[in-house]
N, C-alpha and C positions, 0 to 999 in steps of 0.2 A: 763498728757497725759495718757489715759487709753488704755492699750494693751491687746488683747485677744490672749492667747497662747493655742494651741490645741495639741501640741506634746511634743517635747523634752525640751521645756521651761516650761512645767507644773511642779509643785512642786514635788520633788523627782526624776525627770527625769534627764538624763545626762547633758544636757545644762543648766538646772536650777542650778544643783550643780556646774557646771563649771563657769557660769557667774553671777548668782544671789545670791546663798546661802552665807550668811555672808556679802553681800554687803549692802550699804546704798543707799538711793535715790529712793526707791520703797516700795510699800506695797501691800499685797494681798487684793483684794476687795471682791472676791467671785467666786464660781463656776458659770458657765453660759452656755447658749446655744444660737447659732445664731437664730435670728427671721426668717431669710430666709434660704431656703435649698440650699446647695451646694454639691459638691462631694469631699470626701476625698479618696485619694489614699495612699497606703502604699508600699514603696519600700525600706525597711530598715529604712527610716524616713517617716513621713507623710507630705503630701502636699494637699492643698485645691484648687480646681478649681471652678469657678463660674457656669460652665455648665458641665454636666447636673445637674439638681436639684434633688439630690438623697436623702439627709437627712439633718436634723439640725446638726450642728457641735457642739460637746461638748468640753468645755475648761475651762480656768480660766482667770479672769480679774485681772490685776495688774495696779495700778496707779504708773507711773514712772515719777519723776520730775527731775532726774539728766540727763542733756543733754549728758554727756559722756557715761552714761549707754544706752541711746537711740541709740547713735552712734555705740556702741559696738553690740547692738542687731541688728541694721540695717546691720552692716558689716557681722555679722554671717549669716543673711538671704540673703545677696547680694542685699539688697534694695538700689536703687539710685533714688533720687527724679526726677520725670519727665520721668523715663524710665520704660517700662513695659516688662521686660524679667526676667526670673528666678522668684524670689519672689519680690512682690511689696506690700507695706503697704498701706491699704485703710481702711477708716472708714466704719463700718458696724453696724447695730443695733443688740444688744444682749439683752438677758433677764437673769438677775441674778436669782439664785435659790430662793431668797426671793421675786421674782416677779417684781422687779424694772427693767424697760427697760432703756437702755443707749446706747450711741455710743461708740465703742472701735475700735482701729486700729487692723486689722487682716492682716497677711502676706498671700496674695493669690499667687498661683503659675501660671506663664504665660508660662511655658515651655510645652513640649509635655507630655500629660498624659501617665503614665506607672505604672506598679505595679498592686496591687490588690485593688479593691474598698472596702473601709470599710463601709459596709452598715449601721452600727450603728451610724456612724459619731463620734465615740469615739475611738481615737487611743489607749487609755489605755485598751480598751475592743475589740481590733481589731480581736482577734481570735474567738470571737462570731459573728462576722460580723453583 
């Protein structure tokens, strides 16, 4: 399963270090950007809404084959199959930096939008908006 991380699960960030760093069952595929535009908000942590269409979202794709790791990631994000509240994992098209297009699972937020819009779509560059 390919997962697209745009915030704290990106390499070097807090949840990457907590859940992924040193773990087995996954590998980094590459840096990527969504093919469709979405809106990223920042309120201490980032979250992505499907509407309005503000910018392409920048992140990293990881191939995860360990089901326990997927369940840990889903638990962190509050994802529950069949329910769309809080974060919900959905497949979306992304483009790797090497130009390859692929589908990857992205955690979209279905709560009330709040915080600051990250105009750049890159949470690691959120201060430049």
